[in-house]
C-alpha angles and dihedrals in degrees: 000000000000089000092055092053093042093056092049092229112155107246092229088062091061121085119185120202121216127184124224091240092058092058097053098073098062111003096170093054092042091052092051092050092047091052091050091050092048090050087060090053097255115145122225127207127194102232127207093012112199099025100083133041095320110199125171089211088059090061090049095045103041121065100239120172094193142015117217112203109219117252091239088073095043097050108100090349088153090060101039120069094197094053090045091054092051092048092047091048093049092050091050091047092050092049091048092051093040092240116135116237126217123194114221126208103028104171107159136040094244090061090051092046090053092049092049090050088054092051096252104156101183129056140154135189147101091304087074098040146326125248112275139193123262090251092053090049091050090048090055094042094047095032091234117173117259122235108295094019122110123229109259093215 
């Protein structure tokens, strides 16, 4: 927590991701820690939903702010009826529990189109952008000119 306060980042701007498997070992302790983090304003997402020890009671017991559907269910979801059923079910579950759902691993427009048709409002993946270096990210954030470009100022 010291690092959070040293950086000056507002706690509500921080979202920690936790996998289902990491909760299993000591659920009582994990729940205590999660409640302390939430009291600070930190948000918590269940990452890789569906790949671990999925338990509906886990979603009910733990204070998650987001469910992240694992990319293995999103890949070719528009072509695979089983994956489509899992994604639809997760979206319905999230809506019923009032927990936003994010689809991970969107790589092609057809996947995104399927998700939009199923009312999934959050997605991430290579379709939206490839990983980039820190310098490239700074260049975008600060609108620095790229090599060979002149500064417009």
